[in-house]
C-alpha positions in Angstrom: -13.8 -0.4 -28.2 -12.2 -2.3 -31.7 -14.6 -5.4 -30.9 -17.8 -4.0 -29.8 -17.5 -1.9 -33.3 -17.1 -5.4 -35.0 -19.8 -6.8 -33.0 -22.2 -4.4 -32.8 -22.1 -1.7 -35.8 -22.7 -2.6 -39.6 -19.7 0.0 -40.4 -17.7 -2.1 -37.6 -16.4 1.6 -35.6 -18.7 2.9 -32.6 -20.0 6.3 -33.6 -17.3 8.7 -32.4 -20.2 10.4 -30.5 -20.3 7.4 -28.1 -16.5 7.2 -27.9 -16.9 10.4 -26.5 -19.4 10.2 -24.0 -18.3 7.3 -22.5 -14.5 8.5 -21.8 -16.5 11.7 -20.5 -18.4 9.6 -18.5 -15.0 7.8 -16.7 -13.4 11.5 -16.4 -16.6 13.6 -14.4 -17.0 11.0 -12.0 -13.4 12.0 -11.0 -14.4 15.4 -9.7 -16.3 13.5 -6.5 -14.2 12.5 -3.4 -13.4 11.0 0.1 -15.0 8.2 1.7 -13.7 7.6 5.6 -13.7 3.6 5.1 -11.3 3.3 2.0 -12.1 -0.3 1.1 -15.6 1.6 -0.4 -14.1 3.5 -3.6 -12.9 0.2 -4.3 -15.9 -1.7 -3.6 -17.5 0.6 -6.1 -14.7 0.2 -8.8 -15.3 -3.2 -8.6 -18.6 -3.6 -9.5 -18.6 -1.1 -12.2 -16.1 -3.2 -13.6 -18.3 -6.3 -13.2 -21.7 -4.1 -14.5 -19.4 -2.9 -17.8 -18.5 -7.1 -18.4 -22.3 -7.4 -18.4 -24.3 -4.6 -20.5 -26.3 -5.8 -23.1 -28.2 -4.3 -25.5 -30.8 -6.7 -24.5 -33.6 -8.8 -26.5 -34.3 -6.9 -29.7 -32.6 -4.4 -28.6 -34.8 -3.8 -25.4 -31.7 -1.8 -24.1 -29.0 0.3 -24.8 -25.1 -0.9 -24.8 -23.6 2.2 -25.5 -26.3 3.9 -22.3 -25.2 0.6 -20.1 -21.8 1.3 -20.2 -21.7 5.1 -19.8 -24.0 4.3 -16.9 -21.0 2.0 -15.6 -17.9 4.1 -16.1 -19.7 6.8 -14.6 -19.8 4.9 -11.1 -16.0 4.0 -12.3 -14.9 6.9 -12.8 -16.6 8.2 -9.1 -14.6 4.8 -7.2 -11.5 6.0 -9.3 -11.9 9.6 -8.5 -12.0 9.2 -4.9 -9.1 6.6 -4.9 -6.9 9.0 -6.6 -6.7 11.6 -3.2 -7.1 8.2 -0.8 -4.0 6.8 -2.3 -2.2 9.6 -2.4 -3.2 11.1 1.3 -3.1 7.9 3.0 0.5 6.8 1.0 2.0 10.4 2.5 0.7 10.7 6.4 1.7 6.9 6.7 5.3 7.5 5.1 8.9 8.7 6.9 9.6 11.9 5.4 13.2 10.9 3.5 11.2 8.0 1.8 8.3 9.7 1.1 8.4 11.0 -2.6 9.6 7.3 -3.3 6.5 5.6 -2.2 4.2 7.9 -3.5 6.3 7.7 -6.8 6.2 4.0 -7.1 2.2 4.2 -5.7 1.6 6.8 -9.0 4.0 3.8 -10.7 0.8 1.2 -10.3 -1.3 3.1 -13.0 1.1 2.5 -16.3 1.9 -1.0 -14.9 -1.8 -1.4 -14.1 -2.0 -0.2 -18.2 0.3 -2.7 -19.1 -1.3 -5.4 -17.7 -4.7 -3.9 -19.2 -2.7 -4.6 -22.3 -1.5 -7.8 -22.2 -5.1 -9.0 -21.1 -6.4 -8.3 -24.8 -3.4 -9.7 -26.4 -3.2 -12.7 -24.5 -6.6 -13.1 -25.0 -6.9 -12.3 -28.9 -4.0 -15.3 -29.3 -5.6 -17.4 -27.4 -8.6 -17.2 -29.6 -7.2 -17.0 -32.8 -8.4 -20.4 -34.5 -11.4 -18.1 -34.7 -11.1 -15.3 -35.6 -10.3 -14.7 -39.5 -7.4 -14.6 -41.3 -9.1 -12.6 -43.7 -10.6 -9.3 -43.0 -13.2 -8.0 -40.9 -16.6 -8.4 -43.0 -15.6 -12.4 -43.6 -16.9 -12.3 -39.4 -19.1 -15.0 -38.8 -21.4 -15.7 -35.6 -18.5 -17.7 -34.2 -16.3 -14.7 -34.5 -18.8 -12.5 -33.3 -19.5 -14.3 -30.5 -15.3 -14.7 -29.7 -15.3 -10.9 -29.9 -17.9 -10.6 -27.5 -16.5 -12.8 -24.5 -13.0 -11.0 -25.2 -14.4 -7.8 -24.4 -16.0 -8.3 -22.0 -13.2 -10.6 -20.1 -11.1 -8.0 -21.1 -13.5 -5.1 -18.3 -14.7 -7.9 -16.0 -11.2 -8.8 -15.1 -10.0 -5.5 -14.3 -11.9 -6.3 -11.1 -9.4 -9.0 -9.9 -6.8 -7.4 -8.9 -9.0 -5.1 -7.6 -11.2 -7.6 -5.4 -7.8 -9.3 -4.5 -6.4 -5.9 -2.6 -9.9 -5.3 -1.1 -9.1 -7.5 2.2 -5.8 -4.8 2.8 -7.8 -1.5 2.4 -10.5 -2.7 4.9 -8.2 -3.5 7.1 -5.9 -0.3 7.2 -5.1 1.4 10.0 -6.9 5.1 9.8 -3.8 8.0 9.6 -2.3 8.2 13.0 -1.9 12.1 11.5 -6.0 12.1 11.0 -6.6 10.5 13.7 -4.1 12.6 16.0 -5.2 16.0 13.9 -8.9 15.6 13.0 -10.4 13.0 15.2 -8.0 14.5 18.6 -7.7 11.0 19.7 -3.5 10.7 20.1 -3.6 7.5 22.5 -5.9 5.7 19.6 -3.4 6.9 16.9 -0.3 5.1 18.9 -2.2 2.2 19.7 -2.6 2.3 16.0 0.7 2.6 14.8 1.4 -0.3 17.4 -0.8 -3.0 16.1 0.3 -2.1 12.3 4.2 -1.4 12.3 5.0 -3.2 15.3 2.2 -6.1 15.7 2.8 -5.5 19.5 6.1 -6.4 20.2 8.3 -3.0 20.3 5.4 -1.3 22.3 3.9 -1.3 25.1 0.9 0.6 26.1 -1.4 1.2 29.2 -4.9 2.0 29.6 -5.8 5.7 28.8 -7.3 7.3 31.8 -7.0 11.5 31.2 -7.2 12.2 34.6 -4.0 11.1 35.3 -0.6 13.3 34.8 2.5 10.9 35.5 4.4 8.7 33.7 1.4 5.8 33.2 0.3 7.9 30.3 4.1 7.6 28.7 4.4 5.1 25.9 7.5 3.4 26.2 9.9 1.7 23.6 11.6 -0.7 24.4 15.2 -0.4 24.0 15.4 3.1 24.1 15.1 5.7 27.1 12.6 7.9 24.7 8.7 8.1 25.6 6.4 9.7 23.3 3.5 11.3 25.1 0.0 11.4 24.2 -0.3 15.0 22.9 -4.2 15.2 24.4 -2.7 15.2 28.2 0.5 17.4 27.1 0.7 21.5 28.6 -1.0 23.4 25.6 2.1 25.3 25.4 4.3 22.4 24.4 2.0 21.2 21.7 0.2 23.8 19.6 -2.8 21.6 17.8 -4.4 22.6 14.9 -7.8 24.1 14.6 -10.6 22.2 13.4 -12.0 22.3 10.0 -14.7 25.1 9.6 -16.7 27.2 7.0 -14.6 30.0 9.1 -11.4 27.9 9.1 -11.6 27.6 5.7 -11.5 30.9 4.4 -8.6 32.1 7.4 -7.0 29.3 6.1 -7.0 30.0 2.0 -8.0 33.3 2.0 -6.3 34.9 4.7 -3.1 32.8 5.3 -3.1 33.1 1.1 -3.0 29.4 0.8 -5.5 29.9 -1.9 -2.4 30.4 -4.0 -0.8 26.9 -3.4 -4.3 26.0 -4.5 -5.2 27.3 -7.2 -1.1 26.4 -8.1 -2.0 22.8 -7.7 -5.3 22.7 -9.8 -4.2 24.5 -12.6 -1.4 22.5 -13.4 -3.1 19.4 -13.3 -5.9 21.4 -15.7 -3.3 22.1 -18.3 -1.7 18.6 -17.6 -4.9 16.6 -18.6 -5.9 18.8 -21.2 -3.0 17.6 -23.6 -2.2 14.2 -21.6 -6.0 13.1 -22.7 -6.2 15.8 -25.5 -3.9 14.3 -27.0 -5.5 10.9 -28.0 -2.5 9.4 -26.6 -4.7 6.7 -25.5 -6.9 6.6 -28.6 -6.8 3.2 -29.9 -8.0 5.2 -34.1 -5.1 7.5 -33.2 -2.6 4.7 -32.7 -3.7 2.7 -35.5 -3.7 6.2 -37.7 0.3 6.9 -36.9 1.0 3.0 -37.1 -0.2 2.7 -41.1 1.9 5.1 -41.9 -1.6 6.8 -42.7 -2.3 4.5 -45.2 -5.7 2.9 -45.7 -4.6 -1.0 -46.2 -6.8 -3.7 -44.7 -5.6 -6.0 -42.6 -6.9 -9.2 -41.2 -9.1 -9.2 -38.3 -6.9 -10.9 -36.0 -3.8 -9.0 -37.4 -5.5 -5.9 -37.1 -6.6 -6.3 -33.5 -3.5 -8.1 -32.3 -1.4 -5.2 -34.0 -3.8 -2.9 -31.9 -3.0 -4.2 -28.5 0.6 -4.1 -29.3 1.1 0.0 -30.3 -0.6 0.7 -27.4 1.6 -1.6 -25.6 4.7 0.4 -26.8 3.6 3.4 -26.9 1.7 3.9 -23.6 2.5 1.4 -21.4 6.6 1.6 -22.2 6.9 5.5 -22.1 4.7 6.1 -18.6 7.3 3.2 -17.2 9.8 4.5 -18.1 8.7 7.7 -17.0 8.0 7.0 -13.3 11.5 4.7 -12.6 13.1 7.8 -13.6 11.1 9.6 -11.3 11.7 7.1 -8.5 15.2 7.5 -8.4 16.0 11.7 -8.7 12.9 12.7 -7.3 14.8 13.2 -3.7 18.0 14.5 -5.9 16.1 16.8 -8.0 12.7 17.8 -5.9 8.9 17.8 -7.2 9.0 21.3 -8.2 12.2 21.1 -10.3 11.0 17.5 -11.9 7.8 19.3 -12.6 9.3 21.8 -14.8 11.1 20.1 -16.7 9.0 17.6 -16.9 6.0 20.5 -18.8 9.2 22.4 -20.8 9.4 19.2 -22.7 6.4 18.4 -23.1 5.6 22.1 -25.0 8.5 21.6 -27.0 7.4 18.0 -28.0 4.1 18.7 -28.8 5.7 22.0 -30.9 7.5 19.3 -33.3 4.2 17.2 -32.7 1.8 19.6 -34.1 4.4 21.0 -36.6 5.5 18.1 -38.2 2.6 15.6 -38.1 1.0 15.9 -41.7 4.5 16.0 -43.5 5.8 13.1 -41.4 2.4 11.7 -42.1 2.4 12.4 -45.7 5.7 11.2 -46.2 4.8 8.0 -44.6 7.6 8.5 -41.8 5.0 8.3 -38.6 7.6 6.0 -37.1 9.2 9.6 -36.4 5.7 10.5 -34.8 5.9 7.1 -32.9 9.6 7.6 -31.1 8.1 11.9 -30.0 4.5 9.6 -28.9 6.8 7.6 -26.4 8.8 10.0 -25.7 5.8 12.3 -24.7 4.9 9.5 -22.1 8.1 9.6 -20.8 7.8 13.3 -20.0 4.1 12.7 -18.8 5.7 10.1 -16.3 8.8 12.0 -15.8 6.5 15.4 -14.8 3.9 16.9 -14.0 1.8 13.2 -14.5 3.6 12.3 -11.1 3.8 15.4 -9.3 0.9 16.9 -9.4 0.0 13.9 -7.8 2.5 14.2 -5.4 2.9 18.2 -4.2 -1.0 18.4 -3.2 -0.8 15.1 -1.0 2.6 16.8 0.7 1.7 20.8 0.7 -1.6 20.6 2.9 -2.3 20.3 6.4 -3.9 16.7 7.7 -7.2 18.5 7.3 -7.8 19.9 4.0 -5.0 17.7 2.6 -7.7 14.9 1.0 -9.9 17.7 -0.3 -7.6 19.9 -1.3 -5.9 17.2 -3.3 
């Protein structure tokens, strides 16, 4: 945004309403949901990242750069919105119980790691292009400077598609969740074959062709080196295995209303809503907020190169550092403290930190002691991720049955 402001606006600042519109477009698309093909939402995200990098005003203003950015960020929001439940649910359903919490935390930790990489890219690009950026004020940015800034912001957005495209093959070739195959598709034999192919590469489990008419040992899946046999559930007696009902409107009413599970859905939804109101409302990812805090509320004009470099460093230190530390703490303690305790503890300390920031903000800024605010902001990032930002991702992936797990998430 700072670079777009310098290139396309005379006062070097993107109008606030345009910034809000782009953020809303990204978040608004995130309410949409599940795809059968795990790679589909990643393809959408890759296409949106490339589209954002190619947004333009057209010839003589025939198009709107901001309009195209809003459009492509909306599309990206749809892809990211689908990725949230899919990544959580697939990890939850394929992870062993004793490792599930840490594995889900590791998956979620890719968010702050991605933020870190997304901050390092402009940092490196700005440093590499320092010869083309003025060491004086932004007003002295000539045609070569504007061209360099235009290349950098497009490079930053476009490179976001690279790691996503690199992981596309893994998503397209991953097996369907065995729990989904057994509980929803009702094909337990295919689930056993998928597990065999995915976890053992066909070396440790042998399967025989499936014939539903057979009810003897031909239908067992033998695990070499053990005396145990896995029986496909579809050929077991009804009193041995009770299959869950299929998803339907009547079952939705029964499960969520008659059985009282709507309380779990409301609890997981409201905690996530409360988290996001604070997380995005605090403006911790807003470069203008970070710049104001670090500048001690002073309005001195920095050289363009120094201002852009400082903005990247500020985001890296406040946002990425605290978030990564919080995720590491969660990964270490999640099996010891539990999801609920971490979430309650995180909300409590966030309440305290927000109270301190809200009551002391003006005093600290007026007395040029904004370094205290920097520390407080880092602490809030730690307790976001050592708290509800991580647990609201994990808990919905564990508390709902297979037929509603992704939808409820």
